[in-house]
BAFI-3210 file (N, C-alpha, C; in Angstrom, 3 decimals, decimal comma, padded with zeros to 6 digits):
// residues 243
n [1|2|3|4|5|6|7|8|9|10|11|12|13|14|15|16|17|18|19|20|21|22|23|24|25|26|27|28|29|30|31|32|33|34|35|36|37|38|39|40|41|42|43|44|45|46|47|48|49|50|51|52|53|54|55|56|57|58|59|60|61|62|63|64|65|66|67|68|69|70|71|72|73|74|75|76|77|78|79|80|81|82|83|84|85|86|87|88|89|90|91|92|93|94|95|96|97|98|99|100|101|102|103|104|105|106|107|108|109|110|111|112|113|114|115|116|117|118|119|120|121|122|123|124|125|126|127|128|129|130|131|132|133|134|135|136|137|138|139|140|141|142|143|144|145|146|147|148|149|150|151|152|153|154|155|156|157|158|159|160|161|162|163|164|165|166|167|168|169|170|171|172|173|174|175|176|177|178|179|180|181|182|183|184|185|186|187|188|189|190|191|192|193|194|195|196|197|198|199|200|201|202|203|204|205|206|207|208|209|210|211|212|213|214|215|216|217|218|219|220|221|222|223|224|225|226|227|228|229|230|231|232|233|234|235|236|237|238|239|240|241|242|243]
n.u [080,369|078,156|077,042|076,264|074,395|072,495|071,574|070,453|068,374|066,833|066,107|064,594|062,498|061,404|060,514|058,635|056,786|055,972|054,797|052,623|051,244|050,532|048,787|046,772|045,824|044,939|042,878|041,168|040,468|039,026|036,828|035,476|032,837|031,895|031,553|031,033|030,653|032,293|030,643|028,550|029,774|030,844|028,508|027,095|028,854|028,902|026,267|026,124|028,039|026,836|026,345|028,628|028,836|028,795|028,088|030,633|031,635|031,531|033,661|035,755|036,822|038,111|040,098|039,863|039,177|039,432|041,065|038,954|036,692|033,336|032,720|031,362|032,275|032,441|029,847|028,909|030,617|029,664|027,051|027,560|028,811|026,692|024,820|026,185|026,391|023,733|023,182|025,094|025,318|027,478|029,790|031,066|033,297|032,797|031,963|033,827|036,130|036,838|039,225|041,235|044,106|047,421|048,869|051,748|053,150|054,758|055,824|053,829|051,487|048,744|045,551|043,709|040,604|039,685|036,996|036,105|037,668|039,235|040,774|040,440|039,029|038,534|037,153|037,391|037,721|039,324|041,812|043,273|044,581|046,350|048,187|049,438|051,503|052,642|053,769|051,527|051,667|051,791|049,607|048,284|045,521|042,349|041,572|039,294|038,268|035,987|035,279|034,535|035,035|037,184|040,007|041,490|044,346|045,600|048,265|048,857|050,816|052,935|051,706|051,612|050,086|048,043|045,083|042,330|040,158|036,907|034,531|032,212|033,172|034,582|037,539|039,340|041,767|043,501|044,362|047,799|048,460|050,237|050,522|051,073|050,097|048,084|046,822|044,734|044,668|042,254|040,938|038,781|037,655|035,897|037,024|037,434|038,764|039,626|040,878|043,983|044,487|046,545|048,805|049,022|050,001|052,771|053,635|052,004|053,015|055,753|057,100|056,449|057,791|060,515|061,195|059,782|059,792|057,823|056,703|054,537|052,338|052,614|051,979|049,299|048,125|048,485|047,088|044,392|043,781|043,982|041,855|039,751|039,976|039,441|036,805|035,526|036,016|034,584|031,960|031,649|031,809|029,629|027,547|027,690|026,672|028,224|028,599]
n.v [032,046|030,509|030,082|032,666|033,166|031,240|032,156|034,558|033,666|032,295|034,440|035,939|034,172|034,024|036,668|036,785|034,846|036,055|038,350|037,245|036,106|038,401|039,592|037,675|037,839|040,495|040,343|038,587|040,128|042,174|040,903|039,383|038,940|040,958|041,077|043,384|046,968|050,074|052,305|051,348|050,749|053,257|054,800|053,589|053,987|056,778|057,322|056,422|057,999|060,135|059,490|060,188|062,851|065,913|068,829|069,755|069,325|071,438|073,004|071,473|072,167|074,395|073,533|073,234|071,097|068,825|065,650|063,101|064,400|064,540|062,448|059,460|057,104|054,374|053,407|053,900|052,170|049,679|049,664|049,733|047,235|045,472|046,099|045,341|042,597|041,874|042,468|040,981|038,070|035,606|036,682|038,415|038,544|036,687|037,887|036,858|036,687|039,231|041,714|044,324|045,414|046,553|048,636|049,251|051,160|052,678|054,666|055,625|054,993|053,041|051,506|048,570|046,849|044,011|043,140|041,777|039,701|038,730|037,356|039,445|041,535|043,658|044,658|046,918|048,395|051,349|053,427|055,926|056,724|058,654|061,495|061,005|060,308|059,771|057,768|056,717|054,317|052,278|050,650|047,634|047,926|049,468|051,744|052,914|055,289|056,213|058,778|058,705|060,075|062,772|064,057|063,927|064,351|064,788|064,652|064,812|063,068|064,929|067,316|070,571|071,232|070,338|068,480|068,552|066,364|065,588|064,272|062,102|062,506|060,895|059,355|058,448|056,215|055,653|052,892|052,241|054,767|057,182|058,870|061,430|061,020|062,021|061,748|063,077|062,818|060,568|060,015|058,068|055,555|053,884|051,415|050,294|047,964|047,059|044,862|043,248|041,891|040,497|041,835|044,102|043,442|043,383|046,084|046,698|045,084|045,417|047,418|046,441|044,021|044,610|046,969|047,725|045,177|043,753|040,962|039,614|041,222|040,996|038,293|038,346|039,861|038,297|036,055|036,951|037,713|035,260|033,954|035,401|034,611|031,874|031,949|033,033|030,971|028,881|029,922|030,134|027,431|026,466|027,774|026,409|024,055|022,166|021,953]
n.w [066,968|066,090|068,573|069,374|067,381|067,962|070,457|069,655|068,049|069,949|071,582|069,781|069,301|071,865|072,191|070,161|071,036|073,426|072,375|070,963|073,108|074,554|072,738|072,690|075,319|075,291|073,375|074,704|076,969|075,750|074,729|076,629|079,094|081,899|085,486|086,976|086,497|085,766|085,987|087,560|090,088|090,734|090,813|092,914|095,083|095,110|095,755|098,416|099,519|100,592|103,205|104,380|104,355|106,069|108,156|108,146|105,647|103,812|104,544|103,768|101,318|101,978|103,506|106,262|107,903|110,546|111,137|110,047|110,979|111,846|110,138|108,879|107,449|107,668|107,944|105,380|103,948|104,906|103,851|101,119|100,775|101,493|099,488|097,165|097,588|097,374|094,693|093,332|094,073|095,446|094,475|096,148|098,813|101,858|105,205|107,070|105,618|105,008|105,354|106,571|105,044|105,008|102,455|100,761|098,344|095,589|097,201|098,855|101,584|102,407|103,143|102,408|101,777|100,454|098,375|096,116|093,695|090,697|087,734|086,017|087,164|090,050|093,209|095,798|099,094|100,006|101,542|103,761|106,968|107,490|106,178|102,923|100,048|096,614|093,834|091,291|089,948|086,976|084,959|083,388|083,306|083,953|086,459|088,797|091,229|093,727|095,876|099,317|101,684|102,785|100,854|097,595|095,676|092,401|090,107|086,873|084,431|082,305|082,779|084,387|086,471|089,274|090,282|092,501|094,276|095,675|098,197|096,636|094,104|091,202|090,212|087,394|086,427|083,685|081,459|081,345|082,204|084,221|087,298|089,802|093,133|095,947|099,175|101,729|105,323|106,575|104,233|102,334|100,102|097,370|095,224|091,869|089,641|086,315|083,957|083,127|085,915|087,443|086,498|087,992|090,427|090,815|091,170|093,374|095,376|095,483|097,108|099,615|099,619|098,942|100,292|102,879|103,844|105,076|105,506|106,502|105,868|103,108|102,831|103,773|101,729|099,387|100,230|100,554|097,957|096,694|097,952|096,842|094,142|094,399|095,318|093,045|091,217|092,398|092,268|089,513|088,702|090,092|088,778|086,406|087,155|088,364|091,091]
ca.u [079,396|076,939|076,471|075,592|073,225|071,518|070,987|069,612|067,150|066,040|065,555|063,545|061,362|060,800|059,801|057,466|055,821|055,434|053,904|051,388|050,559|049,938|047,647|045,715|045,253|044,210|041,633|040,330|039,946|038,073|035,662|034,816|031,828|032,372|030,551|030,753|031,012|032,785|029,508|027,795|030,508|030,927|027,176|026,770|029,685|028,463|024,990|026,359|028,951|025,997|026,470|029,885|028,787|028,401|028,271|032,051|032,005|031,728|034,988|036,795|037,460|038,962|041,184|039,735|038,580|040,371|041,005|037,754|035,687|031,959|032,667|030,971|032,498|032,262|028,450|028,840|031,255|028,753|025,926|028,092|029,009|025,385|024,200|026,901|026,029|022,381|023,211|026,034|025,541|028,544|030,955|031,652|033,834|032,022|032,504|034,986|037,314|037,125|040,341|041,977|045,514|048,262|049,420|052,874|053,452|055,062|056,201|052,709|050,996|047,312|044,998|042,638|039,776|039,272|035,640|035,975|038,888|039,351|041,907|040,152|038,320|038,536|036,459|037,920|037,641|040,705|041,965|044,409|044,319|047,402|048,543|050,417|051,587|053,657|053,556|050,304|051,869|051,340|049,021|047,515|044,172|041,719|041,218|038,478|038,032|034,958|035,625|033,491|035,418|038,538|040,357|042,496|044,971|046,253|049,094|049,008|052,058|052,927|051,020|052,290|049,087|047,355|043,643|041,887|038,837|036,199|033,532|031,265|033,902|035,205|038,801|039,614|043,172|043,425|045,385|049,087|048,641|050,984|050,298|051,448|048,868|048,195|045,599|044,760|044,267|040,819|040,361|038,349|037,019|035,587|037,851|037,135|039,776|039,287|042,003|044,725|044,755|047,869|049,846|049,102|050,533|054,183|053,708|051,319|053,749|057,198|057,586|056,288|058,807|061,888|061,449|059,356|060,042|056,723|056,291|053,219|051,411|052,744|051,199|047,882|047,682|048,403|046,038|043,043|043,579|043,731|040,482|038,874|040,027|038,760|035,368|035,063|036,043|033,467|030,727|031,609|031,497|028,247|026,668|027,705|026,003|029,198|028,323]
ca.v [032,610|029,704|030,294|033,973|033,028|030,451|033,043|035,537|032,954|032,056|035,724|036,300|033,286|034,432|037,918|036,449|034,160|037,071|039,202|036,488|035,980|039,696|039,785|036,766|038,428|041,700|039,913|038,020|041,214|042,990|040,128|038,687|039,671|041,317|041,043|044,748|048,051|051,278|053,182|050,776|050,926|054,691|055,278|053,067|054,685|058,172|057,329|056,269|059,031|061,040|059,134|060,729|064,298|066,536|070,279|070,064|069,098|072,703|073,545|070,636|072,891|075,425|072,857|073,457|069,959|067,969|064,265|062,317|065,182|064,410|061,492|058,102|056,353|052,953|053,117|053,850|050,919|048,565|049,705|049,353|045,781|044,827|046,304|044,521|041,200|041,684|042,523|040,013|036,967|034,683|037,384|039,257|037,713|036,702|038,745|036,269|036,842|040,653|042,093|045,517|045,066|047,676|048,645|050,159|051,131|053,972|055,637|055,959|053,904|053,064|050,241|048,108|045,711|043,423|042,591|040,884|039,620|037,701|037,665|040,618|042,578|043,657|045,728|047,006|049,631|051,822|054,739|056,171|057,495|059,673|062,115|060,182|060,641|059,042|057,428|055,932|053,054|052,249|049,313|047,113|047,874|050,753|051,781|054,080|055,474|057,177|059,213|058,784|061,126|063,289|064,653|063,229|065,242|064,051|065,432|063,941|063,098|065,903|068,545|071,352|071,559|069,203|068,638|067,983|065,750|065,614|063,217|062,003|062,553|059,661|059,556|057,298|056,020|054,888|051,889|052,798|056,135|057,339|060,178|061,612|060,969|062,490|061,632|063,670|061,900|060,361|059,830|056,689|055,470|052,577|051,288|049,219|047,768|046,144|044,653|042,048|042,236|040,058|042,793|045,176|042,948|043,735|047,407|046,690|044,311|045,654|048,124|045,545|042,965|045,100|048,124|047,526|043,769|043,323|039,747|039,221|041,939|040,330|037,048|038,707|040,326|037,136|035,164|037,449|037,649|033,842|033,667|035,968|033,745|030,623|032,226|033,157|029,634|028,128|030,481|029,765|026,004|026,297|028,213|025,365|022,884|021,199|021,766]
ca.w [066,027|066,170|069,907|069,341|066,505|068,709|071,470|068,958|067,624|071,159|072,009|068,821|069,551|073,135|071,941|069,339|071,903|074,330|071,591|070,711|074,385|074,869|071,843|073,142|076,537|074,887|072,742|075,753|077,799|074,999|074,300|077,729|079,864|083,231|086,548|087,400|085,577|086,430|086,279|088,675|091,339|091,013|091,181|094,235|096,061|095,175|096,484|099,848|100,023|101,364|104,610|104,877|104,330|107,321|108,042|107,944|104,246|103,111|104,842|103,171|100,228|102,570|104,219|107,686|108,579|111,244|110,667|110,238|111,678|111,381|109,034|109,226|106,224|107,925|107,632|103,919|103,545|105,203|102,920|099,805|100,790|101,483|098,185|096,189|097,816|096,846|093,238|092,770|095,013|095,097|093,933|097,196|099,884|103,104|106,262|107,734|104,766|104,831|106,219|106,192|104,851|104,600|101,103|100,539|096,913|094,996|098,218|099,730|102,431|102,641|103,597|101,529|102,166|099,183|098,349|094,964|092,897|089,671|086,862|085,187|087,908|091,511|093,914|097,150|099,849|100,129|102,151|104,636|108,185|107,589|104,898|102,213|098,623|095,876|092,428|091,121|089,252|085,586|084,930|082,263|083,870|084,256|087,871|089,145|092,662|094,099|097,228|100,335|102,624|102,603|099,565|096,787|094,698|091,316|089,200|085,721|083,656|081,221|083,193|085,433|087,485|089,887|090,468|093,766|094,205|096,949|098,331|095,529|092,837|090,728|089,492|086,518|086,069|082,441|081,194|080,943|082,707|085,468|087,912|091,195|093,919|097,331|099,966|103,060|106,385|106,639|102,895|102,119|098,791|096,805|094,023|090,923|088,619|085,216|083,058|083,504|087,308|087,911|086,110|088,991|091,693|090,952|091,788|094,666|096,372|095,404|098,300|100,757|099,554|098,860|101,149|104,267|104,182|105,941|104,809|106,977|104,997|101,799|102,939|103,858|100,417|098,492|100,734|100,283|096,512|096,399|098,384|095,828|092,962|094,721|095,351|091,662|090,619|092,961|091,728|088,088|088,595|090,573|087,692|085,390|087,704|088,860|092,517]
c.u [078,057|076,229|075,682|074,327|072,106|070,813|070,043|068,295|066,240|065,370|064,410|062,289|060,635|059,978|058,532|056,379|055,162|054,441|052,570|050,563|049,852|048,714|046,474|045,024|044,428|042,870|040,648|039,685|038,860|036,787|034,874|033,748|032,346|031,219|030,085|031,028|031,488|031,635|028,702|028,483|030,580|029,580|026,786|027,558|029,244|027,161|025,222|027,407|028,167|026,043|027,737|029,900|028,280|028,490|029,722|032,452|032,305|033,120|036,104|037,561|038,342|040,075|041,069|039,170|039,659|040,139|039,696|036,659|034,312|031,772|032,297|031,080|032,297|030,819|028,283|029,470|030,311|027,606|026,373|028,251|027,673|024,723|024,867|026,566|024,633|022,406|024,055|026,318|026,616|029,800|031,636|032,091|032,956|032,725|033,772|036,270|037,658|038,180|040,998|043,464|046,278|048,730|050,535|053,278|053,760|055,423|055,074|052,286|049,510|046,860|043,839|041,868|039,184|037,890|035,475|037,295|038,787|040,588|041,704|039,430|038,671|037,707|037,017|037,612|039,073|040,731|043,179|043,991|045,372|047,604|049,604|050,394|052,685|053,262|052,354|050,562|051,322|050,886|048,446|046,088|043,674|041,249|040,428|038,224|036,961|035,128|034,390|033,771|036,847|038,750|041,491|043,028|045,733|047,018|049,434|050,337|051,922|052,258|051,840|051,319|048,465|045,873|043,243|040,448|038,263|035,164|032,464|031,920|034,488|036,436|039,083|041,089|043,199|044,559|046,669|049,375|049,452|050,759|050,983|050,153|049,128|046,834|045,776|044,295|042,744|040,149|040,058|037,520|036,701|036,284|037,437|038,222|039,330|040,459|042,678|045,268|046,102|048,994|050,000|049,830|052,005|054,363|053,132|052,138|055,239|057,746|057,501|057,408|060,222|062,207|061,065|059,694|059,044|056,088|054,949|052,141|051,431|051,889|049,705|047,331|047,494|047,257|044,647|042,756|043,278|042,312|039,472|038,824|039,285|037,245|034,812|035,027|034,863|032,137|030,559|031,205|030,078|027,255|026,599|027,027|026,939|028,949|026,820]
c.v [031,858|029,901|031,599|033,906|032,277|031,306|034,047|034,903|032,714|033,337|036,144|035,463|033,699|035,711|037,668|035,785|035,147|037,975|038,524|036,377|037,279|039,971|038,895|037,340|039,661|041,353|039,349|039,115|042,012|042,244|039,506|039,572|039,889|041,307|042,449|045,737|049,246|052,177|052,674|051,046|052,401|055,237|054,841|053,802|056,140|058,293|057,283|057,230|060,085|060,752|059,716|062,257|064,809|068,034|070,669|069,966|070,400|073,261|072,657|071,414|074,021|074,849|072,959|072,291|069,150|066,536|063,598|063,068|064,976|063,370|060,107|057,237|054,858|052,528|052,991|052,570|049,733|048,505|049,328|047,839|045,050|044,926|045,441|043,041|040,902|041,589|041,416|038,887|036,011|035,344|038,312|038,366|037,786|037,525|038,186|036,390|038,316|041,084|043,370|045,186|046,308|047,506|049,683|050,061|052,539|055,047|056,021|054,744|054,085|051,724|049,860|046,970|045,149|042,793|041,540|040,879|038,470|038,028|038,970|041,748|042,521|044,829|045,745|048,357|050,064|053,170|054,827|057,010|058,572|060,313|061,248|060,517|059,825|058,839|056,499|054,508|053,164|050,815|048,941|046,883|049,295|050,708|053,064|054,096|056,521|057,494|059,267|059,906|061,573|063,905|063,881|064,212|064,414|065,008|064,520|064,153|064,088|067,213|069,276|071,743|070,282|069,522|067,946|067,516|065,599|064,487|063,257|062,037|061,183|059,997|058,297|057,307|055,096|053,864|052,569|054,187|056,118|058,750|060,227|061,696|061,421|062,382|062,374|062,632|061,795|060,275|058,353|056,630|054,028|052,494|050,088|049,158|046,765|046,074|043,343|042,284|041,710|041,032|043,918|044,742|043,294|045,067|047,380|046,017|044,631|046,325|047,238|044,504|043,525|046,239|047,850|046,128|043,272|042,100|039,216|039,923|041,352|039,067|037,345|039,094|039,166|036,219|035,654|037,451|036,210|033,456|034,212|035,107|032,431|030,807|032,332|031,805|028,800|028,604|030,086|028,302|025,716|026,690|027,179|024,085|021,824|020,886|021,801]
c.w [066,113|067,499|069,947|068,498|067,218|069,761|070,830|068,523|068,822|071,640|071,095|069,037|070,822|072,963|071,142|070,177|072,854|073,608|071,314|071,990|074,768|074,005|072,245|074,375|076,199|074,244|073,749|076,595|077,076|074,662|075,453|078,376|081,280|084,225|086,891|086,263|086,390|086,861|087,479|090,013|091,720|091,475|092,577|095,314|096,222|095,955|097,983|100,392|100,798|102,846|105,234|104,846|105,665|107,149|107,788|106,489|103,527|103,356|104,337|102,114|100,739|103,398|105,721|108,463|109,280|110,814|111,077|110,978|111,035|110,302|109,546|107,979|106,434|107,657|106,121|103,400|103,735|104,201|101,509|099,725|100,700|100,108|097,117|096,348|097,277|095,325|092,623|093,766|094,513|094,569|094,949|098,346|101,133|104,178|106,890|106,912|104,499|105,839|105,691|106,180|104,406|103,150|101,061|099,080|096,426|095,997|099,155|100,545|102,673|103,177|102,688|102,185|100,885|099,305|097,257|094,207|091,912|088,853|086,104|085,913|089,393|092,014|095,326|097,773|100,107|100,836|103,042|105,826|108,392|106,212|104,219|100,730|097,963|094,427|092,299|090,650|087,836|085,296|083,570|082,774|084,056|085,700|088,146|090,648|092,872|095,578|098,120|101,333|102,343|101,236|098,907|095,747|093,676|090,412|088,028|085,005|082,501|081,563|084,254|086,546|088,026|090,039|091,756|093,651|095,609|097,019|097,238|094,174|092,504|089,898|088,688|086,126|084,859|082,336|080,723|081,461|083,997|085,992|089,274|091,992|095,351|098,013|101,287|104,075|106,431|105,287|102,693|100,856|098,420|095,454|093,186|089,870|087,580|084,251|083,422|084,913|087,814|087,558|087,118|090,258|091,905|091,642|093,197|095,765|096,443|096,660|099,538|100,780|099,674|099,827|102,598|104,772|105,222|105,297|105,298|106,156|103,592|101,774|102,976|102,483|099,446|098,919|100,364|098,782|096,085|096,801|097,376|094,581|093,202|094,768|093,937|090,958|091,097|092,380|090,264|087,924|089,070|089,496|086,576|085,863|088,223|090,331|092,770]
res [x|x|x|x|x|x|x|x|x|x|x|x|x|x|x|x|x|x|x|x|x|x|x|x|x|x|x|x|x|x|x|x|x|x|x|x|x|x|x|x|x|x|x|x|x|x|x|x|x|x|x|x|x|x|x|x|x|x|x|x|x|x|x|x|x|x|x|x|x|x|x|x|x|x|x|x|x|x|x|x|x|x|x|x|x|x|x|x|x|x|x|x|x|x|x|x|x|x|x|x|x|x|x|x|x|x|x|x|x|x|x|x|x|x|x|x|x|x|x|x|x|x|x|x|x|x|x|x|x|x|x|x|x|x|x|x|x|x|x|x|x|x|x|x|x|x|x|x|x|x|x|x|x|x|x|x|x|x|x|x|x|x|x|x|x|x|x|x|x|x|x|x|x|x|x|x|x|x|x|x|x|x|x|x|x|x|x|x|x|x|x|x|x|x|x|x|x|x|x|x|x|x|x|x|x|x|x|x|x|x|x|x|x|x|x|x|x|x|x|x|x|x|x|x|x|x|x|x|x|x|x|x|x|x|x|x|x|x|x|x|x|x|x]
***
């Protein structure tokens, strides 16, 4: 009896501590200042999505475009990176740390290039060279994507219809939301996340760890995120005059 009571007390204490911790994190997220904004990243990506438009764009809506036909999204990526470095010096990873890394999550496969990462924000380039689809994940973070090329289809929880998005469109994935997602081959976008970013890593890395067992990709992902955290720490300390 005493043993069961002791376990119940420990469980209650653990739940109480977790609840307090969650409230502290929530208060911190709502009160802190951020480096970027959703509107800024979406506006910048939309501006440079013009570099990815071609005469073939009109037929995107008819589904008649072959993979990457007439698309120069790499030019748009380069211009986005340069613009972000101008506006936010010290917050974008240097060229030598930029790396395209596979992402397997929710049944889909894509590739990302991380530009900025902290405990509460990230900016990355994302896309796929093949058709892919799966589960979006459910996060303690808001994630927005602005399309540069290709198409993105989203089927929201509780709905019986899906919606398709095109270059220049921005899709916002709200905190706690779950959807079905589908990308056509040659879809590339700029993504911004805001919230408790470590909470997204479980979903982002689960398939890599338990399914594909591609531990080299797992290592690449953890390494680049760590580099982002170190860069933010260095910039923060430099602003304080430590360095």
